[in-house]
C-alpha positions as CSV (number, residue, x, y, z in Angstrom):
1,M,58.3,22.4,10.9
2,S,59.5,20.4,7.9
3,S,62.9,18.8,7.8
4,E,63.6,20.8,4.6
5,T,62.9,24.1,6.5
6,T,65.2,22.9,9.3
7,E,68.2,22.4,6.9
8,T,67.9,26.0,5.7
9,G,69.0,27.2,9.1
10,T,65.7,27.9,10.9
11,M,66.6,25.3,13.6
12,P,69.8,23.3,14.2
13,I,69.3,19.8,12.8
14,E,70.1,18.1,16.1
15,D,67.6,20.2,18.0
16,Y,65.0,19.4,15.4
17,L,65.7,15.7,15.7
18,A,65.9,15.7,19.5
19,Q,62.5,17.3,19.6
20,G,61.0,14.4,17.6
21,G,61.5,15.8,14.1
22,Q,61.9,13.4,11.1
23,L,63.9,13.3,7.9
24,T,62.3,12.0,4.8
25,S,64.9,11.4,2.1
26,P,68.7,11.0,1.7
27,A,68.9,14.6,0.4
28,N,68.0,15.9,3.8
29,V,70.5,13.8,5.8
30,P,73.7,15.3,7.3
31,A,76.9,13.3,7.0
32,R,77.2,12.2,10.6
33,Y,73.6,11.2,10.8
34,R,74.0,9.3,7.5
35,G,76.8,7.2,8.9
36,E,74.9,6.3,12.0
37,L,71.7,5.5,10.1
38,L,73.6,3.3,7.6
39,R,75.3,1.5,10.5
40,L,71.9,0.8,12.1
41,M,70.4,-0.4,8.8
42,A,73.4,-2.6,8.0
43,T,73.3,-4.3,11.5
44,F,69.6,-5.2,10.9
45,V,70.1,-6.4,7.3
46,D,73.2,-8.5,8.1
47,S,71.5,-10.0,11.2
48,E,68.4,-10.9,9.2
49,L,70.4,-12.4,6.4
50,A,72.5,-14.4,8.8
51,A,69.4,-15.5,10.8
52,S,67.7,-16.6,7.6
53,A,70.7,-18.6,6.4
54,G,71.2,-20.2,9.8
55,F,67.6,-21.2,10.3
56,A,67.4,-22.6,6.7
57,D,69.6,-25.5,7.8
58,T,67.1,-26.5,10.4
59,I,64.1,-27.0,8.0
60,N,64.9,-30.7,7.4
61,T,65.2,-31.4,11.1
62,A,61.6,-30.2,11.8
63,P,59.6,-33.0,13.4
64,G,56.5,-32.6,11.2
65,I,54.9,-30.8,8.3
66,T,53.5,-27.9,10.5
67,A,56.9,-27.3,12.0
68,R,58.6,-27.5,8.6
69,I,56.2,-24.9,7.2
70,A,56.9,-22.6,10.2
71,A,60.7,-22.9,9.7
72,C,60.3,-22.2,5.9
73,R,58.1,-19.2,6.7
74,I,60.7,-17.8,9.2
75,T,63.5,-18.3,6.7
76,L,61.7,-16.6,3.9
77,E,60.4,-13.7,5.8
78,K,63.7,-12.8,7.5
79,A,65.3,-12.6,4.0
80,D,62.4,-10.4,2.9
81,H,62.9,-8.1,5.9
82,A,66.5,-7.8,5.0
83,E,65.6,-6.9,1.4
84,R,63.2,-4.2,2.5
85,V,65.7,-2.4,4.6
86,L,68.5,-3.0,2.0
87,A,66.3,-1.1,-0.5
88,L,66.5,1.9,1.8
89,M,70.3,1.5,1.9
90,G,70.2,1.5,-1.8
91,D,68.8,5.0,-1.7
92,F,72.1,6.0,0.0
93,G,74.2,4.3,-2.7
94,A,74.5,0.7,-1.3
95,D,75.1,-1.9,-4.0
96,E,71.9,-4.0,-3.4
97,G,72.8,-6.6,-6.0
98,R,76.2,-7.3,-4.6
99,Y,75.3,-7.0,-0.9
100,A,73.3,-10.2,-0.5
101,T,76.2,-12.4,-1.7
102,H,79.1,-10.4,-0.3
103,H,79.4,-12.3,3.0
104,P,79.0,-16.0,3.8
105,W,75.8,-15.6,5.8
106,A,75.6,-19.2,6.8
107,D,79.2,-19.4,8.3
108,R,79.3,-19.9,12.0
109,L,82.0,-20.0,14.7
110,P,82.6,-23.1,16.9
111,R,79.9,-23.7,19.5
112,D,82.2,-22.9,22.4
113,A,83.4,-19.5,21.0
114,S,83.0,-16.6,23.3
115,L,82.3,-13.3,21.5
116,G,80.4,-11.4,24.2
117,Q,79.2,-8.2,22.6
118,A,82.0,-8.0,20.0
119,R,81.4,-8.1,16.3
120,H,83.3,-10.7,14.2
121,G,84.3,-10.9,10.6
122,G,83.5,-8.5,7.8
123,D,79.8,-8.0,8.3
124,M,77.6,-6.2,10.8
125,R,75.5,-9.1,12.2
126,L,74.9,-9.2,15.9
127,A,77.3,-11.6,17.6
128,V,74.5,-14.1,18.5
129,F,74.2,-14.9,14.8
130,H,77.8,-16.3,14.7
131,Y,76.9,-19.2,16.9
132,P,75.8,-22.5,15.3
133,I,72.4,-24.0,15.8
134,Q,72.4,-27.7,16.7
135,G,69.2,-29.6,16.0
136,W,65.5,-28.7,16.2
137,T,65.2,-28.0,20.0
138,D,68.2,-25.7,19.8
139,A,66.7,-23.9,16.8
140,V,63.3,-23.4,18.5
141,V,64.8,-22.0,21.7
142,M,67.1,-19.7,19.8
143,N,64.2,-18.4,17.7
144,A,62.0,-17.9,20.7
145,L,64.6,-16.0,22.7
146,Q,65.9,-14.0,19.8
147,G,62.3,-13.3,18.6
148,L,61.5,-11.7,22.0
149,A,64.6,-9.6,21.7
150,A,63.7,-8.6,18.1
151,T,60.3,-7.5,19.3
152,V,61.8,-5.2,22.0
153,T,64.3,-3.8,19.6
154,L,61.9,-3.2,16.7
155,E,59.5,-1.4,19.0
156,E,62.4,1.0,19.7
157,M,63.5,1.1,16.1
158,A,60.0,1.8,14.8
159,K,60.4,5.3,16.3
160,V,63.6,6.3,14.5
161,S,63.8,9.7,13.0
162,Y,64.3,8.6,9.4
163,A,60.7,8.3,8.4
164,P,61.0,5.6,5.6
165,L,62.9,3.3,7.9
166,A,60.5,3.8,10.8
167,E,57.6,2.9,8.5
168,T,59.4,-0.2,7.3
169,F,60.2,-1.4,10.8
170,R,56.5,-0.9,11.8
171,D,55.6,-3.1,8.8
172,I,58.1,-5.8,9.8
173,L,57.3,-5.8,13.6
174,P,54.0,-7.9,13.3
175,R,55.7,-10.6,11.3
176,E,58.6,-10.8,13.8
177,R,56.1,-11.1,16.6
178,R,54.5,-14.0,14.6
179,H,57.9,-15.7,14.3
180,T,58.2,-15.5,18.1
181,E,54.8,-17.0,18.6
182,L,55.7,-19.9,16.3
183,G,58.9,-20.4,18.3
184,L,57.0,-20.4,21.6
185,T,54.4,-22.7,20.3
186,G,57.1,-25.1,19.2
187,L,58.8,-24.7,22.6
188,A,55.6,-25.6,24.4
189,E,55.4,-28.8,22.5
190,I,59.0,-29.7,23.2
191,A,58.7,-28.9,26.9
192,A,55.6,-31.1,27.3
193,T,57.8,-34.2,27.8
194,E,60.4,-34.7,30.5
195,E,63.2,-35.4,27.9
196,G,62.1,-32.3,25.9
197,N,62.0,-30.1,28.9
198,A,65.5,-31.1,29.9
199,A,66.8,-30.4,26.3
200,A,65.0,-27.1,26.2
201,R,66.6,-26.0,29.5
202,E,70.0,-26.9,28.2
203,A,69.4,-24.8,25.1
204,I,68.1,-21.9,27.1
205,T,71.2,-22.0,29.3
206,Y,73.3,-21.8,26.1
207,W,71.4,-19.1,24.2
208,Q,70.0,-16.7,26.9
209,P,73.3,-15.0,27.7
210,K,74.2,-14.7,24.0
211,V,70.9,-13.1,23.1
212,A,71.3,-10.8,26.2
213,D,74.7,-9.7,24.8
214,S,73.0,-8.5,21.6
215,F,71.5,-5.5,23.5
216,G,75.0,-4.0,23.8
217,A,76.8,-2.4,26.7
218,A,75.1,-0.6,29.5
219,N,75.8,3.2,29.7
220,S,76.9,3.1,26.0
221,A,78.6,6.3,24.9
222,R,77.2,5.9,21.4
223,F,73.7,6.0,22.8
224,E,73.9,9.7,23.5
225,T,74.9,10.4,19.9
226,L,72.1,8.2,18.6
227,K,69.6,9.9,20.9
228,R,70.5,13.3,19.7
229,F,69.8,12.2,16.2
230,G,66.5,10.6,17.1
231,L,67.8,7.1,16.1
232,R,67.4,5.8,19.7
233,H,65.2,6.8,22.6
234,R,65.8,4.3,25.4
235,P,69.2,3.0,26.6
236,N,70.4,-0.5,26.1
237,E,69.9,-1.5,29.8
238,A,66.2,-0.5,29.6
239,L,65.7,-2.7,26.5
240,L,67.5,-5.5,28.1
241,A,65.3,-5.3,31.2
242,D,62.2,-5.4,29.0
243,W,63.5,-8.5,27.2
244,T,64.4,-10.2,30.5
245,A,60.9,-9.6,31.8
246,S,59.4,-10.9,28.5
247,V,61.5,-14.0,28.6
248,R,60.5,-14.8,32.2
249,A,56.8,-14.3,31.3
250,A,57.0,-16.5,28.2
251,L,59.0,-19.3,29.8
252,A,57.2,-19.6,33.2
253,P,53.9,-21.1,31.8
254,L,56.0,-23.8,30.1
255,G,57.8,-24.8,33.3
256,L,61.1,-23.4,31.9
257,A,61.6,-20.2,33.9
């Protein structure tokens, strides 16, 4: 059954979406669904722009040309991912030209700020992207932990019921996985020395709870709404558990678990 047929009254839209149906264009999208979809896209775009801006500052701290190239690649591709999803927001009327410069993406709060899961400021970035990166080891650890989180989240988001967005997330997912691989490779090099291992552990202690907060609250009331719309399928606590397991599996071989 097509989404267009659904909107003529053959089946209630929420039933259609709950059964795995997909919408294909802004013209088919009900108002409440539109709001939740735009919120989801804005969170991704703002987080990628903030991540790119924050990571750009670490390029010159990279210890060698290979590491510098990796940092440049991550910075570029995160901005590109934001642009791809922003183009879909443009289909709903978002001002793409103004959007990228509307917020100070590189701004950060003090290192000892405590946001928990709360948003801050005027944009929709995840709270973890309000914290400053301090030096190369800190950047590598943050990239590795957040990359593992992005993989878990994008695997979920690649199944959203708005087909153009699901397709875009499926295209982005392999590159985000590559960013994580680059982070873990750099982390292995850092952890190979006693001094580097200690610095990595300190950074993990700082970043791990902040990345965990990005999954949101357990038993979220909004999850049920998103599930009805086909914009989510698994609850926050399930995604957090997957990420926790992936972190443990990635860090154990490096002597950092």
